[in-house]
DSSP file (Angstrom, degrees, kcal/mol; ACC not computed):
  #  RESIDUE AA STRUCTURE BP1 BP2  ACC     N-H-->O    O-->H-N    N-H-->O    O-->H-N    TCO  KAPPA ALPHA  PHI   PSI    X-CA   Y-CA   Z-CA
    1    1 A V              0   0    0      0, 0.0     2,-0.4     0, 0.0    19,-0.2   0.000 360.0 360.0 360.0 128.3    5.9  -17.5  -12.0
    2    2 A L  E     -A   19   0A   0     17,-2.4    17,-2.6     2,-0.0     2,-0.5  -0.925 360.0-165.0-107.8 134.7    6.2  -18.5  -15.6
    3    3 A V  E     -A   18   0A   0     -2,-0.4     2,-0.4    15,-0.2    15,-0.2  -0.985   9.2-175.7-121.0 126.6    9.6  -18.3  -17.3
    4    4 A R  E     -A   17   0A   0     13,-2.7    13,-3.0    -2,-0.5     2,-0.6  -0.976  25.6-131.1-127.3 133.5    9.7  -18.5  -21.1
    5    5 A N  E     +A   16   0A   0     -2,-0.4     3,-0.2    11,-0.2    11,-0.2  -0.735  26.8 175.0 -80.0 118.9   12.6  -18.5  -23.5
    6    6 A V    >   +     0   0    0      9,-1.8     3,-1.9    -2,-0.6    10,-0.2   0.076  39.4 119.5-112.9  22.2   11.9  -15.9  -26.1
    7    7 A S  T 3   +     0   0    0      8,-0.4     5,-0.2     1,-0.3    -1,-0.1   0.712  66.6  66.5 -61.4 -20.8   15.2  -16.1  -28.0
    8    8 A G  T 3  S+     0   0    0     -3,-0.2    -1,-0.3     5,-0.1     5,-0.1   0.589  83.6  90.6 -78.4  -9.6   13.4  -17.2  -31.2
    9    9 A Y  S X  S-     0   0    0     -3,-1.9     3,-1.9     3,-0.2    -3,-0.0  -0.584  93.9 -88.9 -86.4 149.4   11.7  -13.8  -31.6
   10   10 A P  T 3  S+     0   0    0      0, 0.0    -1,-0.1     0, 0.0    -2,-0.1  -0.284 110.8   5.3 -56.7 137.5   13.3  -11.0  -33.6
   11   11 A L  T 3  S+     0   0    0      1,-0.1    -3,-0.1    -4,-0.1    -4,-0.1   0.613 108.1  97.5  65.1  15.4   15.6   -8.8  -31.5
   12   12 A M    X   +     0   0    0     -3,-1.9     3,-1.4    -5,-0.2    -3,-0.2   0.034  45.8 154.9-121.1  26.0   15.2  -11.1  -28.4
   13   13 A E  T 3  S+     0   0    0      1,-0.3     3,-0.1    -5,-0.1    -6,-0.1  -0.304  74.1   5.4 -58.9 134.6   18.3  -13.2  -28.6
   14   14 A N  T 3  S+     0   0    0      1,-0.2     2,-0.3    -7,-0.0    -1,-0.3   0.821 102.6 136.3  61.3  35.5   19.3  -14.6  -25.2
   15   15 A C    <   -     0   0    0     -3,-1.4    -9,-1.8     2,-0.0    -8,-0.4  -0.854  39.1-159.9-116.0 150.1   16.2  -13.2  -23.5
   16   16 A L  E     -A    5   0A   0     -2,-0.3     2,-0.5   -11,-0.2   -11,-0.2  -0.917  10.4-143.5-120.2 151.0   13.7  -14.7  -21.0
   17   17 A R  E     -A    4   0A   0    -13,-3.0   -13,-2.7    -2,-0.3     2,-0.5  -0.972  12.4-160.5-115.9 129.2   10.2  -13.5  -20.3
   18   18 A F  E     -A    3   0A   0     -2,-0.5     2,-0.5   -15,-0.2   -15,-0.2  -0.921   4.2-168.0-109.3 131.1    8.9  -13.7  -16.7
   19   19 A N  E     +A    2   0A   0    -17,-2.6   -17,-2.4    -2,-0.5     2,-0.3  -0.979  10.1 173.9-119.6 129.6    5.2  -13.6  -16.0
   20   20 A V        -     0   0    0     -2,-0.5     3,-0.0   -19,-0.2     6,-0.0  -0.867  29.7-132.9-129.0 165.1    3.9  -13.1  -12.4
   21   21 A G  S    S+     0   0    0     -2,-0.3     2,-0.3     1,-0.1    -1,-0.1   0.920  79.3  33.8 -86.6 -47.1    0.4  -12.7  -11.1
   22   22 A L  S  > S-     0   0    0      1,-0.1     4,-2.3     0, 0.0     5,-0.2  -0.766  73.3-120.1-116.8 156.0    0.5   -9.7   -8.7
   23   23 A K  H  > S+     0   0    0     -2,-0.3     4,-2.7     1,-0.2     5,-0.2   0.891 116.0  54.1 -57.2 -40.9    2.4   -6.4   -8.5
   24   24 A E  H  > S+     0   0    0      1,-0.2     4,-2.1     2,-0.2    -1,-0.2   0.886 108.4  48.8 -63.0 -39.1    3.8   -7.5   -5.2
   25   25 A E  H  > S+     0   0    0      2,-0.2     4,-2.5     1,-0.2    -1,-0.2   0.897 111.1  50.5 -66.7 -40.0    5.1  -10.7   -6.7
   26   26 A N  H  X S+     0   0    0     -4,-2.3     4,-2.5     2,-0.2    -2,-0.2   0.922 109.4  50.7 -62.8 -44.6    6.6   -8.8   -9.6
   27   27 A D  H  X S+     0   0    0     -4,-2.7     4,-2.1     1,-0.2    -2,-0.2   0.910 111.4  48.2 -59.6 -43.3    8.3   -6.4   -7.2
   28   28 A R  H  X S+     0   0    0     -4,-2.1     4,-2.2     2,-0.2    -1,-0.2   0.913 110.5  51.2 -65.6 -42.5    9.8   -9.3   -5.2
   29   29 A L  H  X S+     0   0    0     -4,-2.5     4,-2.4     1,-0.2    -2,-0.2   0.928 110.0  49.6 -59.3 -46.3   11.0  -11.0   -8.4
   30   30 A L  H  X S+     0   0    0     -4,-2.5     4,-1.8     1,-0.2    -1,-0.2   0.892 109.6  51.4 -62.1 -40.2   12.7   -7.8   -9.6
   31   31 A E  H  X S+     0   0    0     -4,-2.1     4,-0.7     1,-0.2    -1,-0.2   0.908 111.6  47.2 -63.3 -41.5   14.5   -7.4   -6.2
   32   32 A Q  H >< S+     0   0    0     -4,-2.2     3,-0.7     1,-0.2     4,-0.4   0.880 109.2  53.6 -69.0 -37.5   15.8  -11.0   -6.3
   33   33 A L  H >< S+     0   0    0     -4,-2.4     3,-1.2     1,-0.2    -1,-0.2   0.848 102.2  59.2 -65.1 -33.2   17.0  -10.6   -9.9
   34   34 A K  H 3< S+     0   0    0     -4,-1.8    -1,-0.2     1,-0.2    -2,-0.2   0.776  98.6  60.1 -64.6 -25.4   19.0   -7.5   -8.9
   35   35 A R  T <<        0   0    0     -4,-0.7    -1,-0.2    -3,-0.7    -2,-0.2   0.618 360.0 360.0 -78.6 -12.7   20.9   -9.7   -6.5
   36   36 A L    <         0   0    0     -3,-1.2    -1,-0.2    -4,-0.4    -2,-0.1   0.484 360.0 360.0 -75.9 360.0   22.2  -12.0   -9.2
């Protein structure tokens, strides 16, 4: 999982970008983020 701060881009203030390899990994990441 790669996490990148993209706050420097227009309209992306206080945003992070998450990159994952597989759909299953993405699904798991989204489920965990919902728990926060």
